[in-house]
C-alpha positions in Angstrom: -33.2 -20.3 -48.7 -34.6 -17.0 -49.9 -38.0 -17.8 -48.7 -36.6 -18.9 -45.2 -34.1 -16.0 -44.8 -37.4 -14.0 -45.6 -39.3 -15.5 -42.9 -36.8 -15.4 -40.6 -36.5 -11.8 -41.4 -40.5 -11.1 -40.8 -40.5 -10.2 -44.8 -43.5 -10.7 -47.0 -42.8 -14.3 -48.6 -45.2 -13.9 -51.2 -44.2 -10.3 -52.7 -41.1 -11.0 -55.5 -41.4 -7.6 -57.2 -40.1 -5.6 -55.0 -37.1 -5.1 -52.9 -37.6 -5.6 -49.0 -35.4 -5.4 -45.7 -35.4 -6.6 -42.6 -33.6 -8.1 -39.6 -33.3 -11.4 -38.1 -32.4 -12.1 -34.3 -30.8 -15.1 -33.9 -31.7 -14.8 -30.0 -35.0 -15.6 -31.0 -34.4 -19.1 -32.4 -31.7 -20.0 -29.3 -28.7 -19.0 -30.8 -26.2 -16.3 -29.9 -26.8 -12.8 -29.8 -26.5 -11.9 -33.1 -28.1 -10.3 -35.9 -28.4 -9.9 -39.3 -29.6 -6.9 -41.5 -31.1 -8.8 -44.7 -32.1 -7.0 -48.2 -33.9 -8.6 -51.1 -33.7 -7.9 -54.5 -35.4 -8.5 -57.3 -33.3 -9.7 -60.5 -34.2 -10.8 -63.8 -35.5 -14.1 -64.7 -37.4 -14.3 -61.5 -34.7 -14.6 -59.4 -33.8 -12.5 -56.1 -30.8 -11.4 -54.6 -30.1 -11.2 -50.9 -27.4 -9.4 -48.9 -26.9 -10.0 -45.4 -25.0 -7.6 -42.9 -23.8 -8.9 -39.7 -24.4 -7.3 -36.8 -22.2 -9.3 -34.4 -22.8 -7.6 -31.1 -26.0 -5.3 -31.7 -24.7 -3.4 -28.4 -23.5 0.3 -28.6 -19.9 1.4 -28.3 -19.1 3.4 -25.5 -18.5 7.4 -27.0 -14.6 7.3 -26.3 -14.0 4.0 -28.4 -15.4 5.2 -31.5 -12.1 6.7 -32.7 -12.8 10.1 -31.7 -10.0 12.4 -31.6 -9.7 13.9 -27.6 -10.5 17.4 -28.8 -13.5 16.0 -31.1 -14.4 14.2 -28.0 -15.0 16.7 -25.5 -16.7 19.6 -28.2 -19.5 16.9 -29.2 -19.7 15.6 -25.5 -20.4 19.3 -24.4 -22.7 19.7 -27.5 -25.1 16.7 -26.7 -25.2 17.9 -23.0 -27.6 20.8 -24.2 -31.2 20.1 -23.9 -32.2 21.1 -27.2 -30.6 21.4 -30.7 -29.9 19.8 -33.5 -27.0 17.4 -34.2 -26.4 15.8 -37.3 -23.7 12.7 -38.3 -23.1 12.5 -42.1 -21.2 10.1 -44.4 -21.9 7.8 -47.6 -23.6 4.5 -46.5 -21.8 2.2 -44.6 -19.4 4.5 -42.8 -20.7 3.8 -39.1 -23.3 6.7 -38.7 -25.9 4.8 -36.7 -23.1 3.1 -34.8 -21.9 6.7 -33.8 -25.7 8.1 -32.8 -25.7 5.2 -30.6 -22.9 6.0 -29.1 -23.8 9.5 -28.6 -27.1 8.2 -27.2 -25.6 5.8 -24.9 -23.5 8.5 -23.4 -26.4 10.5 -22.6 -28.9 7.6 -21.7 -29.6 8.7 -17.9 -32.8 7.6 -15.6 -33.9 11.3 -15.9 -33.8 11.1 -20.0 -37.0 10.1 -22.1 -35.2 9.0 -25.6 -37.3 8.0 -28.5 -35.9 6.6 -31.8 -37.2 5.7 -35.1 -35.2 3.7 -37.0 -35.3 1.7 -40.4 -34.5 -1.1 -39.4 -33.3 -1.0 -35.4 -29.8 -2.5 -36.0 -28.5 -1.7 -32.3 -30.4 -2.0 -29.3 -30.1 -0.4 -25.5 -32.1 -0.5 -22.4 -33.7 2.9 -21.6 -34.7 3.6 -25.0 -38.1 3.9 -26.5 -37.0 2.4 -30.0 -39.6 2.2 -33.3 -39.3 0.3 -36.2 -40.5 2.5 -39.3 -42.8 0.3 -41.7 -43.6 2.7 -44.8 -46.0 0.2 -46.0 -48.4 1.3 -43.8 -47.6 5.1 -43.8 -45.9 4.8 -40.7 -42.9 7.2 -41.8 -39.8 8.9 -40.1 -42.4 12.3 -40.4 -45.4 10.2 -38.8 -43.0 8.8 -36.1 -41.5 12.2 -35.2 -44.9 13.7 -35.1 -46.0 11.1 -32.5 -43.0 11.5 -30.5 -43.8 15.3 -30.3 -46.9 14.3 -28.0 -44.9 11.5 -25.9 -43.2 13.5 -23.8 -39.6 13.4 -25.3 -36.2 14.7 -24.1 -34.6 12.9 -26.9 -35.1 12.4 -30.3 -33.5 10.3 -32.7 -34.2 9.8 -36.3 -32.5 7.3 -38.5 -32.5 9.3 -41.7 -33.1 12.8 -42.8 -34.7 11.5 -46.4 -36.8 14.5 -47.3 -38.4 18.1 -46.6 -41.2 17.2 -44.2 -38.8 14.9 -41.7 -36.1 17.6 -41.8 -39.0 20.2 -41.1 -40.1 18.4 -38.2 -36.6 17.5 -36.6 -35.9 21.5 -36.8 -39.1 22.2 -35.3 -38.8 20.1 -32.5 -35.1 20.8 -31.8 -36.8 24.5 -31.3 -39.0 23.5 -29.1 -37.2 22.3 -26.0 -35.9 18.7 -27.6 -32.6 17.5 -28.4 -32.9 15.7 -32.0 -30.7 13.7 -33.4 -30.0 12.3 -37.4 -28.2 11.4 -40.0 -27.5 12.6 -43.7 -25.8 11.2 -46.6 -23.8 13.8 -47.5 -19.7 13.7 -48.4 -18.7 16.8 -45.6 -20.1 18.8 -43.0 -20.3 22.0 -44.7 -22.0 20.4 -47.7 -24.8 18.9 -45.2 -26.1 22.2 -44.8 -26.3 22.9 -48.5 -28.1 19.8 -48.9 -30.8 20.6 -46.1 -31.1 24.2 -47.8 -31.9 22.5 -51.3 -34.6 20.2 -49.5 -36.5 23.3 -48.7 -36.4 23.7 -44.7 -36.5 27.3 -43.4 -32.7 28.9 -43.3 -33.7 31.0 -40.2 -35.2 28.2 -38.1 -32.3 25.8 -39.4 -29.7 28.3 -38.1 -31.1 28.4 -34.9 -31.3 24.7 -34.5 -28.3 23.3 -35.7 -25.6 22.5 -32.9 -23.0 20.2 -34.6 -22.5 18.3 -37.9 -20.0 15.4 -37.7 -18.7 13.9 -40.6 -17.2 10.4 -40.9 -15.5 7.7 -42.8 -14.0 4.4 -41.8 -10.5 3.4 -42.7 -8.8 -0.2 -41.6 -7.0 -0.2 -38.6 -3.3 -1.5 -38.8 -2.5 -4.5 -37.2 -0.6 -3.5 -34.0 1.3 -6.8 -33.9 2.8 -6.3 -37.4 2.7 -2.7 -38.6 6.1 -1.3 -39.7 7.4 2.2 -39.3 8.6 4.4 -42.1 10.6 7.1 -41.0 10.0 10.1 -43.1 12.5 12.8 -44.9 12.7 16.4 -44.5 11.0 16.7 -48.0 8.6 14.2 -47.3 7.6 15.7 -44.0 7.4 19.1 -46.0 5.2 17.6 -48.5 2.9 15.9 -46.1 2.1 19.3 -44.4 1.4 20.7 -47.6 -1.2 17.7 -47.8 -2.7 18.7 -44.4 -2.3 22.4 -45.1 -4.4 21.9 -48.7 -7.6 23.3 -47.5 -6.5 26.2 -45.3 -5.7 29.2 -46.8 -1.7 29.8 -45.3 -0.1 27.0 -47.3 3.6 28.9 -46.6 6.8 27.5 -45.9 6.3 28.8 -42.5 3.1 27.4 -42.0 4.1 24.1 -43.0 7.3 23.9 -41.0 5.1 24.8 -38.1 2.9 22.0 -38.8 6.1 19.5 -38.9 7.1 20.8 -35.6 3.5 20.4 -33.8 3.7 16.9 -35.3 7.2 16.1 -34.1 6.0 17.1 -30.2 3.2 15.2 -30.4 3.8 11.9 -32.6 7.4 12.1 -33.0 9.9 9.8 -31.5 12.5 11.2 -28.6 15.1 12.0 -31.2 12.4 14.2 -33.4 11.9 11.3 -36.3 8.3 11.5 -37.7 7.3 8.2 -39.4 4.1 6.8 -41.3 3.6 3.1 -41.0 2.8 0.4 -43.4 1.1 -3.2 -43.1 3.0 -6.1 -42.2 1.6 -9.6 -42.1 1.4 -11.9 -39.2 -1.1 -14.7 -37.9 -3.2 -12.0 -35.5 -4.1 -10.3 -38.6 -4.4 -13.6 -41.1 -1.4 -12.1 -43.0 -3.6 -9.5 -44.1 -2.0 -6.4 -42.2 -5.2 -5.0 -40.8 -7.1 -5.7 -37.7 -10.3 -4.4 -37.4 -11.5 -0.6 -38.5 -11.5 3.0 -37.0 -13.7 6.5 -37.7 -12.0 9.6 -39.2 -13.9 12.6 -38.4 -14.9 16.0 -39.2 -16.7 18.2 -36.4 -18.1 21.6 -37.3 -19.6 23.4 -34.5 -22.2 26.1 -35.1 -21.4 29.5 -34.2 -22.4 33.3 -35.4 -20.7 33.1 -38.7 -22.0 30.0 -39.4 -25.6 31.2 -38.2 -25.2 34.1 -40.6 -24.0 31.6 -43.7 -27.2 29.4 -43.4 -29.3 32.8 -43.5 -27.9 33.8 -46.4 -27.7 30.6 -47.9 -23.8 30.7 -48.5 -22.0 27.8 -50.8 -20.6 25.5 -48.8 -17.2 26.8 -49.7 -17.6 29.7 -47.9 -19.0 27.4 -44.6 -16.3 25.4 -44.7 -13.5 28.3 -44.9 -15.7 29.8 -41.4 -15.4 26.4 -39.8 -11.9 26.0 -40.6 -11.1 29.3 -39.2 -12.9 28.3 -36.2 -10.7 25.2 -35.8 -12.3 22.5 -37.7 -10.1 19.7 -38.6 -11.1 18.0 -42.2 -11.3 14.7 -42.7 -8.1 14.2 -44.3 -6.4 16.2 -41.5 -7.7 14.0 -38.7 -6.6 10.9 -41.1 -3.3 12.1 -41.1 -2.9 12.4 -37.9 -4.1 8.7 -36.9 -1.9 7.7 -39.7 1.1 9.5 -37.7 0.0 7.6 -34.7 0.2 4.4 -36.6 -3.5 3.6 -36.2 -4.0 3.4 -39.7 -1.9 3.8 -43.2 -2.0 7.0 -45.5 -3.0 4.5 -48.7 -6.5 4.1 -46.9 -6.8 7.8 -45.4 -6.4 8.9 -49.3 -9.0 6.3 -50.3 -11.6 7.4 -47.7 -11.0 11.4 -48.3 -10.7 11.4 -52.1 -14.0 13.8 -52.3 
C-alpha cells in the first residue's frame, strides 16, 4: 500500500530512511479533479507512516470568499494592486496561508501580468501562472528559484515559504526592484513576523522600505446556519465581552467598553438592540455536529511611517503591535468576536484559535 502511494505521488520507493512528500493528481489516472498531498515518515521497526491531505477542488477561492471583513478586504485589494513591495501571510501550519495567497493571485491574475510561483508542493493550480515545483534534493530551492525568476521578467512572484535568511534577502531585494512579492511565514501574529524576519538577519532598512502588509490568519469551524441557536447576552455579559475585545488596546475604560457595545448593537444587534452570541445545534445538514465548513479570522497590519521606524530600530513586537492598533488594525481575537456576534462561529472556536 505504501509503495503504491509513493509511486502515485512520484516519490522514491527505494528510500525508506528519509521522509518524503509529494502530490497525487487523480485526474492523471482518469479519476476526478481531486488531489492528495502525501507525506511519508519513517518509524520504528522499518515501518513508514503515511499522511494524506485532501485537496478536493485544487482551484483558488475568490478573494471575497475567504471570510475577510469588508475593511480588510478593501485594504488588502488596495495593497496588492501596487506594482512592487512585499506582502506576507502568516500563521501556523494548516491555517490556509497558501489558499489565501492563491486567492490574492487570482484577484490580480490578468493578461498583462506575468506571475511566477515557487511552491513545495504545488497544491492549487491556476491558468495563466508559471508554477514551479521546488526540489531541494537537486539544489532547486526557494532561493535558487527566486534568482531564476528575477531573470525571467516577472511582475509578481509568489514564494511558498520564507524558510531561511537567503530566501528572505532575495525576496526583499526583488520587492525593491520593481516586483510584487508574496510569501508565507510561520509566526503567530503580524507584529511577530517582523521580529522573526529581523532575527533571520535581513537588513532592517531594506525590509522597512519593501514591506506593504502582513496578514495573520487562523481557521475556525463555521456554525451550521440551519441549526445554530442564538444566546442573548445580558448587560453584564456584553460588558465582559467588550472587555475581552479591548484587552489589547490601551483604553479599556467603562466608557470605551460602552462605546464598543453601542457599535455592536448598531451593526449586529436585533431591531430591539439585543446582542446575541450563537451556539451550535444539531441537524441532518451538519450530520448532528453543529458545524459546517470553516472560515478564516484575520489580522491585517499595513505598513506606515510608524511601522517603518520601528523596523529600522528593531523595536520589539509589543511596540509594533501598539502602533498597528493605533493605526486601526484589528487583532485576530477582535475579528473573531465580530464574526461570533454575526453568528458565523462560536466563542469556543474563537478563544481556542486565538489563545496566543
